[in-house]
C-alpha positions, 0 to 999 in steps of 0.5 A, a space after each residue: 440683489 445689491 448689498 446697498 440701495 439709494 437709501 443708503 446714501 447720505 451727505 458723507 458719500 455725496 461729499 466723498 464723490 465730490 472730493 475724489 472727482 475734484 482731486 483725482 486722487 484717493 489719497 488727497 480726498 482723504 487728506 481733505 476729508 480728514 479720514 483714513 485712505 482705507 475709509 474712502 476706498 471702502 465708501 467708494 466700494 459702497 457707491 459703486 455698488 449703489 450706482 452701479 458704475 466703476 466711478 473711477 478708472 486708473 490713468 497713469 499713476 492716478 485715477 479719472 472719473 468716469 463720465 457718469 462719475 462727473 454726472 453724479 458729482 454735479 448732481 451731488 454738489 446740488 444736493 449738498 447745497 440743498 442739505 445745507 440750505 435745509 440746515 440753515 432754514 432757521 437763524 443763520 449763525 456764521 460762527 457755526 457754519 462749516 464749509 468750503 466756499 469757492 470764489 472765481 476771481 482773477 488777480 485784480 479782484 482777488 488781491 483787492 478785495 479778497 484778503 479783507 474778506 478773509 479776515 472777516 471770515 476768520 473773525 466771523 465764520 471761522 469754520 468757512 474754508 475759502 477756496 479762490 479759483 481763476 474766473 477767466 471770463 466767467 461762464 454760465 456753466 462755472 455757476 450752473 455746475 457749482 464749480 464756484 459759489 460766487 464769481 467777481 468779475 467785470 464781465 457777467 455772463 448773460 443767463 436768465 438764472 444768473 444774478 449780479 450785483 455791481 460792487 463798485 466802478 473804478 477809475 484807471 490810473 497811470 503808474 510809473 517809477 518816480 525815480 525813473 521818470 515823470 508823469 505823462 503830461 499830455 496825450 502825446 507824451 502818454 503815447 511816446 512812452 513805452 507801456 506794459 500791460 496785461 494780456 490774459 491767456 489766450 490773448 485776452 485783452 484788457 477791456 481798458 486797452 481794447 477800448 482805448 484801441 477803439 478810441 485811436 489811442 494807439 500805444 506801444 506795448 513793449 511787455 505784456 504780462 499774464 496778470 497784474 502781479 507781473 507789473 511791479 517787477 518790470 515797472 521798477 527801474 524802468 520808464 514804462 508806463 502801466 495803466 491799471 485800476 486805481 484800486 491797486 494803488 493801495 496794494 500791489 502798486 504801492 510805492 509807485 506813483 500814479 497820475 490821471 490817464 491823459 485821455 479824454 473820456 477814459 474808460 472806467 472799470 465796473 465790477 460785479 458780484 455774480 451768483 446763481 439763482 438758486 442761492 438767491 434766498 439761502 441765508 449763508 450765501 446772502 451773508 457771504 455776499 453782504 460781507 463782500 459788499 462790506 469790504 468795498 467802501 474802505 478799499 475805495 477810500 484808500 484808492 481816492 486818497 493814494 
């Protein structure tokens, strides 16, 4: 007969399982949980007896989760969310919220929106640790499996259990180094220039680049970088043009001049807040969504005056 049974499970064991699966290391899991490594090893032994599975096996110098452990970790994340919802069933107080909240966002959304959110959390919910991961093109599984709590993207996945809200719609601007060149005054000057743009891996164009190409606006890209953060270093001291969101003018592209894109019917950039239906009514998640929405208007105001 097993020394432990399923009734010995608690939130600490579930959190430990998720931590070891995510870090792939007992040492790092112990550090993240703020406990001794020996305590993690002891609790893993308890979990192995309860589940009847090895859970983790050695791989090189580290460990990897078994298929069963990966499955259990997904279930553990959902149970932890339900327990958190149970705790917050009454009046929600962000000052007492203790969690790690994961948001999937690419570099544009991350740099434009999330520093302001982090400031808000420090002031109103200091117990929330914000974790930001790349979103790529958000998938249904990313939200269903709990890899993130929210995603911010211009490309919401299509699923009946996925909810979305438009945060804003940004315009594009042409950025350039004013010490090296003037703004393009016409479409012909725009097309005659060398351009730099973002090409996400693996070879995923920006929507604006694809849409302009579909309109027959054929630009010459002499440089591509894997994210918006790569634009400034190449734009400085060159005659290159970069067509990028206007919101960047108040942050990453501060110091560069910008002008209207000299293209008729230039595409615009929509941005969505995306979450799973299971968190729709959760008071804590609803509060977080409200805080993200609240940081948008001041940023848009800066963008329109930059």
